[in-house]
PDB file of N, CA, C and O in Angstrom:
ATOM      1  N   MET A   1     -29.702 -33.240 -28.279  1.00  0.00           N
ATOM      2  CA  MET A   1     -28.470 -33.236 -28.974  1.00  0.00           C
ATOM      3  C   MET A   1     -27.732 -31.890 -29.112  1.00  0.00           C
ATOM      4  O   MET A   1     -26.643 -31.392 -28.823  1.00  0.00           O
ATOM      5  N   ASN A   2     -29.568 -31.376 -30.046  1.00  0.00           N
ATOM      6  CA  ASN A   2     -29.144 -30.032 -30.051  1.00  0.00           C
ATOM      7  C   ASN A   2     -28.788 -28.919 -29.877  1.00  0.00           C
ATOM      8  O   ASN A   2     -28.177 -28.079 -30.537  1.00  0.00           O
ATOM      9  N   ALA A   3     -29.541 -29.018 -28.221  1.00  0.00           N
ATOM     10  CA  ALA A   3     -29.481 -27.889 -27.309  1.00  0.00           C
ATOM     11  C   ALA A   3     -27.830 -27.925 -26.558  1.00  0.00           C
ATOM     12  O   ALA A   3     -27.192 -27.001 -26.052  1.00  0.00           O
ATOM     13  N   ASN A   4     -27.574 -28.984 -26.684  1.00  0.00           N
ATOM     14  CA  ASN A   4     -26.201 -28.834 -26.347  1.00  0.00           C
ATOM     15  C   ASN A   4     -25.234 -28.764 -27.550  1.00  0.00           C
ATOM     16  O   ASN A   4     -24.132 -29.066 -27.091  1.00  0.00           O
ATOM     17  N   ARG A   5     -25.156 -28.589 -28.460  1.00  0.00           N
ATOM     18  CA  ARG A   5     -24.431 -28.090 -29.519  1.00  0.00           C
ATOM     19  C   ARG A   5     -25.043 -26.028 -29.921  1.00  0.00           C
ATOM     20  O   ARG A   5     -24.472 -25.213 -30.645  1.00  0.00           O
ATOM     21  N   THR A   6     -26.098 -25.884 -29.248  1.00  0.00           N
ATOM     22  CA  THR A   6     -25.916 -24.639 -28.733  1.00  0.00           C
ATOM     23  C   THR A   6     -25.864 -24.128 -28.453  1.00  0.00           C
ATOM     24  O   THR A   6     -26.049 -22.957 -28.782  1.00  0.00           O
ATOM     25  N   LEU A   7     -25.392 -24.867 -27.114  1.00  0.00           N
ATOM     26  CA  LEU A   7     -25.149 -24.398 -25.809  1.00  0.00           C
ATOM     27  C   LEU A   7     -23.449 -24.157 -26.574  1.00  0.00           C
ATOM     28  O   LEU A   7     -22.947 -23.049 -26.760  1.00  0.00           O
ATOM     29  N   ALA A   8     -23.027 -25.012 -26.798  1.00  0.00           N
ATOM     30  CA  ALA A   8     -21.379 -25.273 -27.172  1.00  0.00           C
ATOM     31  C   ALA A   8     -20.964 -24.688 -27.886  1.00  0.00           C
ATOM     32  O   ALA A   8     -19.743 -24.577 -27.994  1.00  0.00           O
ATOM     33  N   ALA A   9     -21.859 -24.048 -28.701  1.00  0.00           N
ATOM     34  CA  ALA A   9     -21.931 -22.823 -30.018  1.00  0.00           C
ATOM     35  C   ALA A   9     -21.602 -21.528 -29.220  1.00  0.00           C
ATOM     36  O   ALA A   9     -20.576 -20.853 -29.298  1.00  0.00           O
ATOM     37  N   SER A  10     -22.566 -21.353 -28.527  1.00  0.00           N
ATOM     38  CA  SER A  10     -22.715 -20.138 -27.814  1.00  0.00           C
ATOM     39  C   SER A  10     -21.147 -19.286 -26.944  1.00  0.00           C
ATOM     40  O   SER A  10     -20.716 -18.145 -27.110  1.00  0.00           O
ATOM     41  N   ALA A  11     -20.513 -20.660 -25.824  1.00  0.00           N
ATOM     42  CA  ALA A  11     -19.874 -20.677 -25.394  1.00  0.00           C
ATOM     43  C   ALA A  11     -18.776 -20.560 -26.241  1.00  0.00           C
ATOM     44  O   ALA A  11     -18.191 -19.568 -25.806  1.00  0.00           O
ATOM     45  N   VAL A  12     -18.127 -21.003 -27.230  1.00  0.00           N
ATOM     46  CA  VAL A  12     -17.311 -20.669 -27.924  1.00  0.00           C
ATOM     47  C   VAL A  12     -17.189 -19.400 -28.779  1.00  0.00           C
ATOM     48  O   VAL A  12     -16.214 -18.827 -29.266  1.00  0.00           O
ATOM     49  N   ALA A  13     -18.265 -19.201 -28.795  1.00  0.00           N
ATOM     50  CA  ALA A  13     -18.653 -17.124 -29.701  1.00  0.00           C
ATOM     51  C   ALA A  13     -18.582 -16.423 -28.488  1.00  0.00           C
ATOM     52  O   ALA A  13     -18.668 -15.241 -28.820  1.00  0.00           O
ATOM     53  N   SER A  14     -18.477 -16.484 -27.309  1.00  0.00           N
ATOM     54  CA  SER A  14     -18.748 -15.727 -26.054  1.00  0.00           C
ATOM     55  C   SER A  14     -17.279 -15.662 -25.822  1.00  0.00           C
ATOM     56  O   SER A  14     -16.822 -14.551 -25.556  1.00  0.00           O
ATOM     57  N   PHE A  15     -16.397 -16.767 -25.885  1.00  0.00           N
ATOM     58  CA  PHE A  15     -14.657 -16.724 -25.971  1.00  0.00           C
ATOM     59  C   PHE A  15     -13.944 -16.038 -26.638  1.00  0.00           C
ATOM     60  O   PHE A  15     -13.015 -15.301 -26.307  1.00  0.00           O
ATOM     61  N   LEU A  16     -14.635 -16.410 -28.199  1.00  0.00           N
ATOM     62  CA  LEU A  16     -13.988 -15.399 -28.989  1.00  0.00           C
ATOM     63  C   LEU A  16     -14.353 -13.999 -28.801  1.00  0.00           C
ATOM     64  O   LEU A  16     -13.360 -13.273 -28.766  1.00  0.00           O
ATOM     65  N   GLY A  17     -15.259 -13.505 -28.693  1.00  0.00           N
ATOM     66  CA  GLY A  17     -15.626 -12.090 -28.845  1.00  0.00           C
ATOM     67  C   GLY A  17     -14.733 -11.888 -26.961  1.00  0.00           C
ATOM     68  O   GLY A  17     -14.202 -10.782 -26.864  1.00  0.00           O
ATOM     69  N   LEU A  18     -14.645 -12.387 -26.236  1.00  0.00           N
ATOM     70  CA  LEU A  18     -13.786 -11.806 -25.222  1.00  0.00           C
ATOM     71  C   LEU A  18     -12.318 -11.375 -25.561  1.00  0.00           C
ATOM     72  O   LEU A  18     -11.714 -10.318 -25.381  1.00  0.00           O
ATOM     73  N   VAL A  19     -12.030 -12.351 -26.013  1.00  0.00           N
ATOM     74  CA  VAL A  19     -10.129 -12.808 -26.405  1.00  0.00           C
ATOM     75  C   VAL A  19     -10.104 -11.468 -28.049  1.00  0.00           C
ATOM     76  O   VAL A  19      -9.147 -10.729 -28.279  1.00  0.00           O
ATOM     77  N   LEU A  20     -11.050 -11.508 -28.677  1.00  0.00           N
ATOM     78  CA  LEU A  20     -10.975 -10.643 -29.484  1.00  0.00           C
ATOM     79  C   LEU A  20     -11.483  -8.804 -29.475  1.00  0.00           C
ATOM     80  O   LEU A  20     -11.746  -7.952 -30.325  1.00  0.00           O
ATOM     81  N   ALA A  21     -11.431  -8.865 -28.351  1.00  0.00           N
ATOM     82  CA  ALA A  21     -12.490  -7.386 -27.690  1.00  0.00           C
ATOM     83  C   ALA A  21     -11.279  -6.680 -27.394  1.00  0.00           C
ATOM     84  O   ALA A  21     -10.995  -5.498 -27.593  1.00  0.00           O
ATOM     85  N   ALA A  22     -10.225  -8.155 -26.583  1.00  0.00           N
ATOM     86  CA  ALA A  22      -9.143  -7.147 -25.258  1.00  0.00           C
ATOM     87  C   ALA A  22      -8.554  -6.436 -26.441  1.00  0.00           C
ATOM     88  O   ALA A  22      -8.743  -6.511 -27.655  1.00  0.00           O
ATOM     89  N   PRO A  23      -7.470  -5.439 -25.366  1.00  0.00           N
ATOM     90  CA  PRO A  23      -6.908  -4.769 -26.569  1.00  0.00           C
ATOM     91  C   PRO A  23      -5.774  -5.341 -26.987  1.00  0.00           C
ATOM     92  O   PRO A  23      -5.481  -6.188 -26.143  1.00  0.00           O
ATOM     93  N   SER A  24      -4.586  -5.314 -28.275  1.00  0.00           N
ATOM     94  CA  SER A  24      -3.629  -6.495 -28.075  1.00  0.00           C
ATOM     95  C   SER A  24      -2.569  -5.978 -27.514  1.00  0.00           C
ATOM     96  O   SER A  24      -2.350  -4.768 -27.565  1.00  0.00           O
ATOM     97  N   GLY A  25      -1.783  -6.824 -26.911  1.00  0.00           N
ATOM     98  CA  GLY A  25      -0.681  -6.170 -26.466  1.00  0.00           C
ATOM     99  C   GLY A  25      -1.130  -5.347 -24.964  1.00  0.00           C
ATOM    100  O   GLY A  25      -0.526  -4.309 -24.695  1.00  0.00           O
ATOM    101  N   ALA A  26      -1.713  -5.625 -24.452  1.00  0.00           N
ATOM    102  CA  ALA A  26      -2.199  -5.259 -22.999  1.00  0.00           C
ATOM    103  C   ALA A  26      -1.004  -5.922 -22.343  1.00  0.00           C
ATOM    104  O   ALA A  26      -0.068  -5.221 -21.959  1.00  0.00           O
ATOM    105  N   ALA A  27      -0.986  -7.599 -22.155  1.00  0.00           N
ATOM    106  CA  ALA A  27       0.004  -8.087 -21.157  1.00  0.00           C
ATOM    107  C   ALA A  27       1.356  -8.030 -21.567  1.00  0.00           C
ATOM    108  O   ALA A  27       1.996  -8.861 -20.921  1.00  0.00           O
ATOM    109  N   ASP A  28       2.173  -7.310 -22.485  1.00  0.00           N
ATOM    110  CA  ASP A  28       3.199  -6.900 -22.640  1.00  0.00           C
ATOM    111  C   ASP A  28       3.609  -5.683 -22.099  1.00  0.00           C
ATOM    112  O   ASP A  28       4.708  -5.507 -21.572  1.00  0.00           O
ATOM    113  N   GLU A  29       2.522  -4.633 -22.254  1.00  0.00           N
ATOM    114  CA  GLU A  29       3.107  -3.548 -22.101  1.00  0.00           C
ATOM    115  C   GLU A  29       2.850  -3.392 -20.324  1.00  0.00           C
ATOM    116  O   GLU A  29       1.631  -3.339 -20.162  1.00  0.00           O
ATOM    117  N   ALA A  30       3.406  -3.324 -19.283  1.00  0.00           N
ATOM    118  CA  ALA A  30       3.088  -2.928 -17.677  1.00  0.00           C
ATOM    119  C   ALA A  30       3.167  -0.927 -17.510  1.00  0.00           C
ATOM    120  O   ALA A  30       3.744  -0.001 -18.080  1.00  0.00           O
ATOM    121  N   PRO A  31       2.367  -1.081 -16.573  1.00  0.00           N
ATOM    122  CA  PRO A  31       2.556   0.823 -16.521  1.00  0.00           C
ATOM    123  C   PRO A  31       3.221   1.058 -15.850  1.00  0.00           C
ATOM    124  O   PRO A  31       3.469   0.228 -14.976  1.00  0.00           O
ATOM    125  N   ALA A  32       3.817   2.171 -15.859  1.00  0.00           N
ATOM    126  CA  ALA A  32       4.823   3.088 -15.106  1.00  0.00           C
ATOM    127  C   ALA A  32       5.034   2.610 -13.477  1.00  0.00           C
ATOM    128  O   ALA A  32       4.119   2.861 -12.692  1.00  0.00           O
ATOM    129  N   PRO A  33       5.513   2.339 -13.288  1.00  0.00           N
ATOM    130  CA  PRO A  33       5.633   2.619 -11.409  1.00  0.00           C
ATOM    131  C   PRO A  33       5.564   4.579 -10.989  1.00  0.00           C
ATOM    132  O   PRO A  33       6.210   5.593 -11.254  1.00  0.00           O
ATOM    133  N   ALA A  34       4.090   4.097 -10.038  1.00  0.00           N
ATOM    134  CA  ALA A  34       3.995   6.120  -9.476  1.00  0.00           C
ATOM    135  C   ALA A  34       5.353   6.142  -8.878  1.00  0.00           C
ATOM    136  O   ALA A  34       5.941   5.213  -8.324  1.00  0.00           O
ATOM    137  N   LYS A  35       5.765   7.405  -9.090  1.00  0.00           N
ATOM    138  CA  LYS A  35       6.694   7.979  -8.193  1.00  0.00           C
ATOM    139  C   LYS A  35       5.790   8.838  -6.529  1.00  0.00           C
ATOM    140  O   LYS A  35       5.019   9.747  -6.224  1.00  0.00           O
ATOM    141  N   ARG A  36       6.780   7.495  -5.806  1.00  0.00           N
ATOM    142  CA  ARG A  36       5.837   8.027  -4.634  1.00  0.00           C
ATOM    143  C   ARG A  36       6.593   9.582  -3.869  1.00  0.00           C
ATOM    144  O   ARG A  36       7.749   9.349  -3.517  1.00  0.00           O
ATOM    145  N   ALA A  37       6.376  10.283  -3.729  1.00  0.00           N
ATOM    146  CA  ALA A  37       6.252  11.621  -2.463  1.00  0.00           C
ATOM    147  C   ALA A  37       7.680  11.432  -1.393  1.00  0.00           C
ATOM    148  O   ALA A  37       7.409  10.864  -0.335  1.00  0.00           O
ATOM    149  N   PRO A  38       8.826  11.760  -1.534  1.00  0.00           N
ATOM    150  CA  PRO A  38       9.649  12.043  -0.660  1.00  0.00           C
ATOM    151  C   PRO A  38       8.660  12.110   0.845  1.00  0.00           C
ATOM    152  O   PRO A  38       7.993  13.102   1.137  1.00  0.00           O
ATOM    153  N   HIS A  39       8.720  11.046   1.565  1.00  0.00           N
ATOM    154  CA  HIS A  39       8.806  10.777   3.272  1.00  0.00           C
ATOM    155  C   HIS A  39       9.617  10.587   4.632  1.00  0.00           C
ATOM    156  O   HIS A  39      10.672   9.955   4.582  1.00  0.00           O
ATOM    157  N   GLU A  40       9.231  11.036   5.676  1.00  0.00           N
ATOM    158  CA  GLU A  40      10.824  10.630   6.701  1.00  0.00           C
ATOM    159  C   GLU A  40       9.931  10.506   8.409  1.00  0.00           C
ATOM    160  O   GLU A  40       8.770  10.712   8.761  1.00  0.00           O
ATOM    161  N   LYS A  41      10.743  10.222   8.873  1.00  0.00           N
ATOM    162  CA  LYS A  41      10.144   9.540  10.484  1.00  0.00           C
ATOM    163  C   LYS A  41       9.771  10.461  10.832  1.00  0.00           C
ATOM    164  O   LYS A  41      10.444  11.491  10.880  1.00  0.00           O
ATOM    165  N   CYS A  42       8.380  10.340  11.238  1.00  0.00           N
ATOM    166  CA  CYS A  42       7.774  11.377  12.427  1.00  0.00           C
ATOM    167  C   CYS A  42       8.115  10.874  13.503  1.00  0.00           C
ATOM    168  O   CYS A  42       7.579   9.766  13.505  1.00  0.00           O
ATOM    169  N   TYR A  43       8.794  11.026  14.616  1.00  0.00           N
ATOM    170  CA  TYR A  43       8.900  10.437  15.683  1.00  0.00           C
ATOM    171  C   TYR A  43       7.857  11.244  17.009  1.00  0.00           C
ATOM    172  O   TYR A  43       7.817  12.474  16.980  1.00  0.00           O
ATOM    173  N   GLY A  44       6.970  10.423  18.236  1.00  0.00           N
ATOM    174  CA  GLY A  44       6.303  10.767  18.745  1.00  0.00           C
ATOM    175  C   GLY A  44       4.798  11.331  18.459  1.00  0.00           C
ATOM    176  O   GLY A  44       4.314  12.314  19.021  1.00  0.00           O
ATOM    177  N   ILE A  45       4.417  10.855  17.880  1.00  0.00           N
ATOM    178  CA  ILE A  45       3.220  11.063  17.417  1.00  0.00           C
ATOM    179  C   ILE A  45       2.263  10.402  17.216  1.00  0.00           C
ATOM    180  O   ILE A  45       1.143  10.899  17.095  1.00  0.00           O
ATOM    181  N   ALA A  46       2.616   8.558  17.101  1.00  0.00           N
ATOM    182  CA  ALA A  46       2.210   7.017  17.316  1.00  0.00           C
ATOM    183  C   ALA A  46       1.026   7.034  18.258  1.00  0.00           C
ATOM    184  O   ALA A  46       1.458   6.995  19.410  1.00  0.00           O
ATOM    185  N   LYS A  47       0.206   7.061  18.238  1.00  0.00           N
ATOM    186  CA  LYS A  47      -1.328   6.369  19.009  1.00  0.00           C
ATOM    187  C   LYS A  47      -0.507   4.570  19.233  1.00  0.00           C
ATOM    188  O   LYS A  47       0.115   3.784  18.519  1.00  0.00           O
ATOM    189  N   ARG A  48      -1.027   4.632  20.745  1.00  0.00           N
ATOM    190  CA  ARG A  48      -0.902   3.010  20.576  1.00  0.00           C
ATOM    191  C   ARG A  48      -1.358   1.888  19.925  1.00  0.00           C
ATOM    192  O   ARG A  48      -2.541   1.578  19.780  1.00  0.00           O
ATOM    193  N   GLY A  49      -0.136   1.126  19.435  1.00  0.00           N
ATOM    194  CA  GLY A  49      -0.451   0.076  18.596  1.00  0.00           C
ATOM    195  C   GLY A  49      -0.569   0.916  17.074  1.00  0.00           C
ATOM    196  O   GLY A  49      -0.545   0.196  16.076  1.00  0.00           O
ATOM    197  N   GLN A  50      -0.668   2.097  16.914  1.00  0.00           N
ATOM    198  CA  GLN A  50      -0.370   2.675  15.372  1.00  0.00           C
ATOM    199  C   GLN A  50       1.412   2.922  14.709  1.00  0.00           C
ATOM    200  O   GLN A  50       1.759   3.382  13.621  1.00  0.00           O
ATOM    201  N   ASN A  51       2.029   2.548  15.552  1.00  0.00           N
ATOM    202  CA  ASN A  51       3.336   2.618  15.095  1.00  0.00           C
ATOM    203  C   ASN A  51       3.553   1.984  13.908  1.00  0.00           C
ATOM    204  O   ASN A  51       2.970   0.917  13.716  1.00  0.00           O
ATOM    205  N   ASP A  52       4.589   2.620  12.719  1.00  0.00           N
ATOM    206  CA  ASP A  52       4.856   1.934  11.620  1.00  0.00           C
ATOM    207  C   ASP A  52       5.758   0.832  11.518  1.00  0.00           C
ATOM    208  O   ASP A  52       5.552  -0.074  10.712  1.00  0.00           O
ATOM    209  N   CYS A  53       7.064   0.856  12.531  1.00  0.00           N
ATOM    210  CA  CYS A  53       8.087   0.186  12.563  1.00  0.00           C
ATOM    211  C   CYS A  53       8.507  -0.471  13.418  1.00  0.00           C
ATOM    212  O   CYS A  53       7.890  -0.359  14.478  1.00  0.00           O
ATOM    213  N   SER A  54       9.507  -1.282  13.413  1.00  0.00           N
ATOM    214  CA  SER A  54      10.178  -1.762  14.673  1.00  0.00           C
ATOM    215  C   SER A  54      10.948  -0.298  15.455  1.00  0.00           C
ATOM    216  O   SER A  54      10.947   0.858  15.033  1.00  0.00           O
ATOM    217  N   THR A  55      11.544  -0.831  16.668  1.00  0.00           N
ATOM    218  CA  THR A  55      12.214   0.161  17.588  1.00  0.00           C
ATOM    219  C   THR A  55      13.309  -0.773  17.931  1.00  0.00           C
ATOM    220  O   THR A  55      13.733  -1.689  17.225  1.00  0.00           O
ATOM    221  N   ALA A  56      13.879  -0.270  19.606  1.00  0.00           N
ATOM    222  CA  ALA A  56      14.698  -0.681  20.323  1.00  0.00           C
ATOM    223  C   ALA A  56      13.534  -1.398  21.050  1.00  0.00           C
ATOM    224  O   ALA A  56      14.049  -2.460  21.399  1.00  0.00           O
ATOM    225  N   THR A  57      12.371  -1.401  21.431  1.00  0.00           N
ATOM    226  CA  THR A  57      11.931  -1.998  22.097  1.00  0.00           C
ATOM    227  C   THR A  57      11.081  -3.323  21.648  1.00  0.00           C
ATOM    228  O   THR A  57      10.687  -4.154  22.466  1.00  0.00           O
ATOM    229  N   HIS A  58      10.904  -3.388  20.557  1.00  0.00           N
ATOM    230  CA  HIS A  58       9.797  -4.064  19.786  1.00  0.00           C
ATOM    231  C   HIS A  58      10.801  -4.143  18.568  1.00  0.00           C
ATOM    232  O   HIS A  58      11.844  -3.548  18.296  1.00  0.00           O
ATOM    233  N   SER A  59       9.820  -5.431  17.755  1.00  0.00           N
ATOM    234  CA  SER A  59      10.292  -5.669  16.648  1.00  0.00           C
ATOM    235  C   SER A  59       9.426  -5.668  15.248  1.00  0.00           C
ATOM    236  O   SER A  59      10.084  -6.069  14.288  1.00  0.00           O
ATOM    237  N   CYS A  60       8.679  -5.459  15.089  1.00  0.00           N
ATOM    238  CA  CYS A  60       7.506  -5.302  14.655  1.00  0.00           C
ATOM    239  C   CYS A  60       6.750  -3.802  14.710  1.00  0.00           C
ATOM    240  O   CYS A  60       6.752  -3.094  15.717  1.00  0.00           O
ATOM    241  N   SER A  61       6.021  -3.406  13.278  1.00  0.00           N
ATOM    242  CA  SER A  61       5.052  -2.583  13.644  1.00  0.00           C
ATOM    243  C   SER A  61       3.293  -3.174  14.412  1.00  0.00           C
ATOM    244  O   SER A  61       2.732  -4.263  14.293  1.00  0.00           O
ATOM    245  N   ASN A  62       2.897  -2.017  15.109  1.00  0.00           N
ATOM    246  CA  ASN A  62       1.867  -1.444  15.212  1.00  0.00           C
ATOM    247  C   ASN A  62       1.889  -2.520  16.844  1.00  0.00           C
ATOM    248  O   ASN A  62       0.855  -2.909  17.389  1.00  0.00           O
ATOM    249  N   GLU A  63       2.841  -2.719  17.188  1.00  0.00           N
ATOM    250  CA  GLU A  63       3.537  -2.631  18.808  1.00  0.00           C
ATOM    251  C   GLU A  63       3.720  -1.734  19.432  1.00  0.00           C
ATOM    252  O   GLU A  63       4.202  -2.095  20.506  1.00  0.00           O
ATOM    253  N   SER A  64       3.570  -0.372  19.357  1.00  0.00           N
ATOM    254  CA  SER A  64       3.150   0.665  20.853  1.00  0.00           C
ATOM    255  C   SER A  64       2.830   0.028  21.436  1.00  0.00           C
ATOM    256  O   SER A  64       2.287  -1.044  21.165  1.00  0.00           O
ATOM    257  N   THR A  65       3.164   0.681  22.868  1.00  0.00           N
ATOM    258  CA  THR A  65       2.613   0.549  24.085  1.00  0.00           C
ATOM    259  C   THR A  65       1.688   1.644  24.537  1.00  0.00           C
ATOM    260  O   THR A  65       0.634   1.444  25.139  1.00  0.00           O
ATOM    261  N   SER A  66       2.154   2.783  24.207  1.00  0.00           N
ATOM    262  CA  SER A  66       1.629   4.272  24.623  1.00  0.00           C
ATOM    263  C   SER A  66       1.200   5.130  23.493  1.00  0.00           C
ATOM    264  O   SER A  66       1.332   4.934  22.285  1.00  0.00           O
ATOM    265  N   ASP A  67       0.802   5.861  23.961  1.00  0.00           N
ATOM    266  CA  ASP A  67       0.376   7.034  22.578  1.00  0.00           C
ATOM    267  C   ASP A  67       1.611   7.999  23.118  1.00  0.00           C
ATOM    268  O   ASP A  67       2.038   7.975  24.273  1.00  0.00           O
ATOM    269  N   GLY A  68       2.207   9.039  21.823  1.00  0.00           N
ATOM    270  CA  GLY A  68       2.938   9.920  22.291  1.00  0.00           C
ATOM    271  C   GLY A  68       4.399   8.668  22.841  1.00  0.00           C
ATOM    272  O   GLY A  68       4.794   9.002  23.958  1.00  0.00           O
ATOM    273  N   ASP A  69       4.896   7.866  22.484  1.00  0.00           N
ATOM    274  CA  ASP A  69       6.097   7.658  22.561  1.00  0.00           C
ATOM    275  C   ASP A  69       7.403   8.067  21.843  1.00  0.00           C
ATOM    276  O   ASP A  69       7.613   7.845  20.650  1.00  0.00           O
ATOM    277  N   ALA A  70       8.324   8.731  22.746  1.00  0.00           N
ATOM    278  CA  ALA A  70       9.241   9.510  21.705  1.00  0.00           C
ATOM    279  C   ALA A  70      10.174   8.142  20.918  1.00  0.00           C
ATOM    280  O   ALA A  70      11.068   8.394  20.110  1.00  0.00           O
ATOM    281  N   GLY A  71       9.821   6.800  21.278  1.00  0.00           N
ATOM    282  CA  GLY A  71      10.839   5.891  20.267  1.00  0.00           C
ATOM    283  C   GLY A  71      10.387   5.228  19.130  1.00  0.00           C
ATOM    284  O   GLY A  71      10.915   4.333  18.470  1.00  0.00           O
ATOM    285  N   GLU A  72       8.739   6.131  18.935  1.00  0.00           N
ATOM    286  CA  GLU A  72       7.904   5.123  18.167  1.00  0.00           C
ATOM    287  C   GLU A  72       7.768   6.224  17.070  1.00  0.00           C
ATOM    288  O   GLU A  72       7.595   7.413  17.338  1.00  0.00           O
ATOM    289  N   TRP A  73       7.883   5.607  15.542  1.00  0.00           N
ATOM    290  CA  TRP A  73       7.453   6.523  14.307  1.00  0.00           C
ATOM    291  C   TRP A  73       6.240   6.483  13.841  1.00  0.00           C
ATOM    292  O   TRP A  73       5.277   5.989  14.428  1.00  0.00           O
ATOM    293  N   LEU A  74       6.230   7.294  12.148  1.00  0.00           N
ATOM    294  CA  LEU A  74       5.354   6.749  11.530  1.00  0.00           C
ATOM    295  C   LEU A  74       5.988   7.715  10.566  1.00  0.00           C
ATOM    296  O   LEU A  74       6.633   8.759  10.661  1.00  0.00           O
ATOM    297  N   TRP A  75       5.481   6.837   9.466  1.00  0.00           N
ATOM    298  CA  TRP A  75       6.202   7.632   7.965  1.00  0.00           C
ATOM    299  C   TRP A  75       4.999   8.500   7.462  1.00  0.00           C
ATOM    300  O   TRP A  75       3.880   8.037   7.242  1.00  0.00           O
ATOM    301  N   LEU A  76       5.435  10.095   7.271  1.00  0.00           N
ATOM    302  CA  LEU A  76       4.920  10.868   6.606  1.00  0.00           C
ATOM    303  C   LEU A  76       5.716  11.490   5.722  1.00  0.00           C
ATOM    304  O   LEU A  76       6.947  11.499   5.720  1.00  0.00           O
ATOM    305  N   PRO A  77       4.666  12.232   4.646  1.00  0.00           N
ATOM    306  CA  PRO A  77       5.202  13.603   3.625  1.00  0.00           C
ATOM    307  C   PRO A  77       5.942  14.026   4.472  1.00  0.00           C
ATOM    308  O   PRO A  77       5.667  14.088   5.670  1.00  0.00           O
ATOM    309  N   LYS A  78       7.179  14.437   3.853  1.00  0.00           N
ATOM    310  CA  LYS A  78       8.077  15.276   3.783  1.00  0.00           C
ATOM    311  C   LYS A  78       7.713  16.283   4.521  1.00  0.00           C
ATOM    312  O   LYS A  78       6.507  16.394   4.305  1.00  0.00           O
ATOM    313  N   GLY A  79       8.230  17.584   5.726  1.00  0.00           N
ATOM    314  CA  GLY A  79       7.136  18.533   5.491  1.00  0.00           C
ATOM    315  C   GLY A  79       6.283  18.294   6.921  1.00  0.00           C
ATOM    316  O   GLY A  79       6.337  18.883   8.000  1.00  0.00           O
ATOM    317  N   THR A  80       5.644  17.406   6.546  1.00  0.00           N
ATOM    318  CA  THR A  80       4.179  17.361   7.575  1.00  0.00           C
ATOM    319  C   THR A  80       4.553  17.277   8.970  1.00  0.00           C
ATOM    320  O   THR A  80       4.178  18.026   9.872  1.00  0.00           O
ATOM    321  N   CYS A  81       5.307  16.317   9.045  1.00  0.00           N
ATOM    322  CA  CYS A  81       5.954  16.509  10.745  1.00  0.00           C
ATOM    323  C   CYS A  81       6.139  17.886  11.113  1.00  0.00           C
ATOM    324  O   CYS A  81       4.963  18.192  11.312  1.00  0.00           O
ATOM    325  N   ALA A  82       6.766  18.870  11.328  1.00  0.00           N
ATOM    326  CA  ALA A  82       6.655  19.762  11.256  1.00  0.00           C
ATOM    327  C   ALA A  82       5.927  20.731  11.767  1.00  0.00           C
ATOM    328  O   ALA A  82       6.276  21.720  12.411  1.00  0.00           O
ATOM    329  N   LYS A  83       4.643  20.285  11.353  1.00  0.00           N
ATOM    330  CA  LYS A  83       3.320  21.403  11.249  1.00  0.00           C
ATOM    331  C   LYS A  83       2.652  20.184  12.733  1.00  0.00           C
ATOM    332  O   LYS A  83       1.944  20.949  13.386  1.00  0.00           O
ATOM    333  N   ILE A  84       2.614  19.195  13.229  1.00  0.00           N
ATOM    334  CA  ILE A  84       2.361  18.514  14.096  1.00  0.00           C
ATOM    335  C   ILE A  84       3.033  18.736  15.561  1.00  0.00           C
ATOM    336  O   ILE A  84       4.197  18.660  15.954  1.00  0.00           O
ATOM    337  N   VAL A  85       1.771  19.050  16.217  1.00  0.00           N
ATOM    338  CA  VAL A  85       2.683  19.042  17.515  1.00  0.00           C
ATOM    339  C   VAL A  85       2.709  17.639  18.529  1.00  0.00           C
ATOM    340  O   VAL A  85       2.011  16.668  18.823  1.00  0.00           O
ATOM    341  N   GLY A  86       3.941  18.224  18.816  1.00  0.00           N
ATOM    342  CA  GLY A  86       4.983  16.733  19.225  1.00  0.00           C
ATOM    343  C   GLY A  86       5.798  15.965  18.224  1.00  0.00           C
ATOM    344  O   GLY A  86       6.557  15.028  18.474  1.00  0.00           O
ATOM    345  N   GLY A  87       5.570  16.423  17.223  1.00  0.00           N
ATOM    346  CA  GLY A  87       6.667  15.642  15.871  1.00  0.00           C
ATOM    347  C   GLY A  87       7.704  16.180  15.881  1.00  0.00           C
ATOM    348  O   GLY A  87       7.839  17.400  15.971  1.00  0.00           O
ATOM    349  N   VAL A  88       8.671  15.310  15.784  1.00  0.00           N
ATOM    350  CA  VAL A  88      10.306  15.469  15.808  1.00  0.00           C
ATOM    351  C   VAL A  88      10.497  14.413  14.621  1.00  0.00           C
ATOM    352  O   VAL A  88       9.831  13.391  14.456  1.00  0.00           O
ATOM    353  N   VAL A  89      11.631  14.915  13.771  1.00  0.00           N
ATOM    354  CA  VAL A  89      11.670  14.489  12.806  1.00  0.00           C
ATOM    355  C   VAL A  89      13.273  13.792  12.903  1.00  0.00           C
ATOM    356  O   VAL A  89      13.474  12.762  12.259  1.00  0.00           O
ATOM    357  N   ASN A  90      14.444  14.417  13.763  1.00  0.00           N
ATOM    358  CA  ASN A  90      15.167  13.166  14.422  1.00  0.00           C
ATOM    359  C   ASN A  90      15.302  13.082  15.415  1.00  0.00           C
ATOM    360  O   ASN A  90      14.914  14.133  15.924  1.00  0.00           O
ATOM    361  N   THR A  91      15.780  12.170  16.407  1.00  0.00           N
ATOM    362  CA  THR A  91      15.691  11.948  17.498  1.00  0.00           C
ATOM    363  C   THR A  91      16.869  11.039  17.859  1.00  0.00           C
ATOM    364  O   THR A  91      17.405  10.150  17.197  1.00  0.00           O
ATOM    365  N   ALA A  92      17.168  11.575  19.287  1.00  0.00           N
ATOM    366  CA  ALA A  92      18.634  10.324  19.910  1.00  0.00           C
ATOM    367  C   ALA A  92      18.220   8.955  20.163  1.00  0.00           C
ATOM    368  O   ALA A  92      19.107   8.130  20.380  1.00  0.00           O
ATOM    369  N   THR A  93      16.753   8.519  20.168  1.00  0.00           N
ATOM    370  CA  THR A  93      16.114   7.500  20.788  1.00  0.00           C
ATOM    371  C   THR A  93      16.705   6.474  19.739  1.00  0.00           C
ATOM    372  O   THR A  93      17.435   5.558  20.116  1.00  0.00           O
ATOM    373  N   LYS A  94      16.356   6.662  18.362  1.00  0.00           N
ATOM    374  CA  LYS A  94      16.782   5.220  17.321  1.00  0.00           C
ATOM    375  C   LYS A  94      16.952   4.490  17.819  1.00  0.00           C
ATOM    376  O   LYS A  94      17.256   3.429  17.274  1.00  0.00           O
TER     377      LYS A  94
END
C-alpha cells in the first residue's frame, strides 16, 4: 500500500510541476501568421507529375503527363520564372 501512495504522490507532483512550469497565457496568444512572399504561376517548366494545380486537361495537381508542357504550371516566388529557361509567366492556354 505504501508503494502505491508513493507512486501516486510522485505522479501528482510531476503533473503539478509541468502545469506550473508552462508559461501562463500561452494558449491564449496565437502566433502572428507569417507573411508569404508574392508568388506567380510559371508555365512550361513543370516536370512530369510535378505540376501544382489543375488545367484544362486534368483536375488535380501532380497529374501532368510530360515534362515542360506549356499548359502546366508551378507556384514560384515572383521574379523567379523569368530567370528559368522555358518559364513563362502568362500563357494563352490557361
